[in-house]
C-alpha positions in Angstrom: 0.0 0.1 -0.1 1.4 3.3 -0.9 2.0 5.8 2.0 -0.7 8.6 2.0 0.9 11.9 1.3 -0.3 15.3 2.5 -2.1 17.0 -0.4 0.2 19.5 -1.8 -2.6 22.4 -2.3 -4.1 21.7 1.0 -0.6 22.0 2.7 0.3 25.2 0.9 -2.9 27.0 1.7 -3.1 25.8 5.3 0.4 26.8 6.0 0.4 30.2 4.0 -3.1 31.7 5.1 -1.6 35.0 6.0 0.3 35.2 2.8 -2.8 34.3 0.8 -4.7 37.1 2.4 -1.9 39.4 1.6 -1.6 38.4 -1.9 -5.4 39.0 -2.3 -4.7 42.7 -1.2 -1.7 43.2 -3.3 -3.1 41.6 -6.5 -6.6 42.9 -6.1 -8.2 45.7 -8.0 -8.0 49.2 -6.6 -11.0 50.7 -4.5 -11.8 53.0 -7.5 -11.7 50.2 -10.0 -13.9 48.1 -8.0 -16.4 50.9 -7.4 -16.6 51.4 -11.2 -17.2 47.6 -11.7 -19.9 47.7 -9.1 -21.4 50.5 -11.1 -21.2 48.6 -14.3 -22.9 45.2 -14.6 -21.1 44.2 -17.4 -17.7 45.2 -16.3 -18.3 43.5 -12.9 -19.4 40.3 -14.6 -16.5 40.5 -17.0 -13.9 40.8 -14.0 -15.6 38.2 -11.8 -12.4 36.3 -11.3 -10.4 39.5 -10.9 -12.4 40.3 -8.0 -12.1 36.9 -6.3 -9.0 36.6 -4.1 -6.4 33.7 -4.4 -7.9 32.5 -1.1 -11.6 32.4 -2.5 -10.5 30.7 -5.6 -8.9 28.0 -3.7 -11.9 27.6 -1.5 -14.2 27.4 -4.8 -11.7 24.9 -6.4 -11.8 22.7 -3.3 -15.7 22.9 -3.1 -16.4 21.9 -6.7 -13.6 19.5 -6.7 -15.4 17.6 -3.8 -18.7 17.7 -5.6 -17.2 16.0 -8.6 -15.3 13.6 -6.6 -18.3 12.5 -4.6 -20.2 11.9 -7.9 -17.6 9.9 -9.5 -17.2 7.9 -6.1 -20.9 7.3 -5.8 -21.3 6.7 -9.6 -23.9 9.4 -9.9 -24.3 9.9 -13.7 -21.9 11.7 -16.2 -20.0 15.0 -15.5 -20.0 17.4 -18.4 -18.5 20.6 -17.1 -16.7 21.9 -13.9 -16.1 25.7 -13.5 -14.9 28.1 -10.9 -15.2 31.2 -13.0 -19.0 31.6 -13.7 -20.3 35.0 -12.5 -22.6 33.2 -10.1 -19.7 31.1 -8.9 -18.5 27.6 -9.5 -20.5 24.6 -10.4 -20.4 21.1 -11.5 -22.8 20.3 -14.3 -23.9 16.7 -15.6 -26.6 14.3 -15.9 -27.9 11.8 -13.5 -28.5 8.1 -14.4 -30.2 5.2 -12.7 -33.4 4.7 -10.9 -34.5 7.1 -8.3 -34.4 4.7 -5.3 -33.9 5.9 -1.9 -30.2 4.8 -1.9 -29.5 6.7 -5.1 -31.2 10.0 -3.7 -29.3 9.8 -0.6 -26.1 9.7 -2.8 -27.2 12.9 -4.4 -27.8 14.3 -0.9 -24.2 13.3 0.1 -22.7 14.7 -3.3 -24.7 17.9 -2.8 -23.1 18.4 0.8 -19.7 17.3 -0.2 -18.6 20.8 -1.1 -19.4 22.3 2.3 -17.7 19.2 4.1 -14.6 19.9 1.9 -14.4 23.4 2.9 -14.7 22.4 6.6 -12.1 19.5 6.3 -9.6 21.1 3.7 -9.9 24.9 3.9 -10.7 24.7 7.7 -13.8 26.9 7.6 -17.1 27.1 5.9 -18.2 30.1 3.8 -21.8 31.3 4.0 -24.1 29.8 1.3 -25.6 32.3 -1.3 -29.1 31.9 0.1 -30.6 31.3 -3.4 -33.0 28.6 -4.3 -30.2 27.0 -6.4 -27.6 26.9 -3.7 -26.3 23.6 -2.2 -28.3 23.8 1.1 -31.5 24.9 -0.5 -31.3 21.9 -3.2 -30.4 19.5 -0.4 -33.2 20.5 1.9 -35.7 20.5 -1.2 -34.6 16.9 -1.9 -34.8 15.6 1.7 -38.1 17.4 2.1 -39.7 15.7 -0.9 -38.2 12.3 0.1 -40.1 12.8 3.5 -43.4 14.0 1.8 -44.1 13.0 -1.8 -41.5 10.2 -2.6 -42.6 7.5 -0.4 -39.3 7.2 1.5 -40.7 8.6 5.0 -40.4 6.1 7.9 -43.8 7.7 9.0 -46.8 7.7 6.6 -44.7 6.8 3.5 -47.8 6.2 1.4 -49.2 9.8 2.4 -48.5 12.1 -0.6 -48.1 15.7 0.8 -47.2 18.0 -1.9 -46.7 21.6 -0.7 -45.8 24.8 -2.5 -44.2 26.4 0.4 -41.6 23.9 2.0 -40.2 26.8 4.2 -43.7 27.3 6.1 -44.1 23.7 6.4 -40.8 23.2 8.1 -41.3 26.2 10.3 -44.7 24.8 11.5 -44.4 21.1 11.3 -41.5 20.5 13.7 -41.6 16.6 13.5 -41.4 16.8 9.8 -38.5 19.3 10.2 -36.6 16.9 12.5 -37.0 14.2 10.1 -35.8 16.4 7.1 -32.8 17.6 9.1 -31.9 14.0 10.3 -31.4 13.0 6.5 -29.3 16.1 5.9 -27.3 15.4 8.9 -26.8 11.9 8.1 -25.9 12.6 4.5 -23.3 15.3 5.7 -21.8 12.8 8.2 -21.0 10.5 5.3 -19.9 13.4 3.0 -17.4 14.4 5.6 -16.0 11.0 5.8 -15.7 10.7 2.1 -13.9 14.0 1.8 -11.3 12.8 4.5 -11.0 9.3 2.7 -10.7 11.0 -0.8 -8.8 14.1 0.0 -6.0 13.1 -2.4 -8.4 12.9 -5.3 -10.1 16.2 -4.3 -6.7 18.0 -4.0 -5.6 16.7 -7.2 -8.7 18.1 -9.2 -8.8 21.2 -7.0 -4.9 22.1 -8.3 -6.3 21.6 -11.8 -9.3 23.7 -11.4 -7.0 26.5 -9.8 -5.0 26.6 -12.9 -7.5 26.0 -15.7 -10.6 27.4 -14.0 -13.1 25.6 -16.4 -13.0 21.9 -17.5 -15.2 20.7 -20.4 -15.0 18.3 -23.3 -12.0 16.1 -24.0 -9.9 17.9 -21.5 -12.4 17.2 -18.8 -12.7 13.6 -19.6 -8.9 13.1 -19.5 -8.7 14.9 -16.1 -11.5 12.7 -14.7 -9.9 9.6 -15.5 -6.9 10.7 -13.6 -9.2 11.5 -10.6 -10.7 8.1 -10.8 -7.3 6.5 -10.4 -6.9 8.5 -7.2 -10.2 7.7 -5.6 -9.9 5.3 -2.7 -12.3 2.4 -2.6 -14.1 2.5 0.6 -16.6 -0.4 2.1 -20.3 0.5 1.7 
């Protein structure tokens, strides 16, 4: 068995946090230029990466790499794009395959929370979510909620279909339901965190490439993912 090494990107950024912050200030745009960018939407979007410090780009690379590695490890369909330079942030795009069983959808929950888990384990802190309906926490909560109310996977009343338009209100008023939804999320996050620890080498490898290339698509993406798969550690269960 090969000796497990400390991931290079993780080691560099953990030991040089102060330097990363200083680099962000040194290489960042001026206050005047930043104000101009905020006043001009097109300019702001065009300079999206310029406005992101090296430390933030590192966090984004780790986050998206973890999503991708989780999807590969759990065999959740095909990945067609990974980026950390979109105006709205980074993302992993792809297609899902297989039957929507409880086990498969639980895997989707794990993959959705893997980015946050990687921030906690590798970066050492967790950044606030965007708060949008498309953010990781919102998507994971929506899926866990549907698994408890309309998909037939609840331990209580699995045959009772309860479609609602306002999940937030239901979770705020039905504390028992909120507890069950949260239990699914907590369980998935615990698995995601363990997965990040086990697959840190693969995440680190993909994260380094993302930091350098920013976006991976097409043949380049396929070639990189093949290398990532070779670094994924087989784990029981």
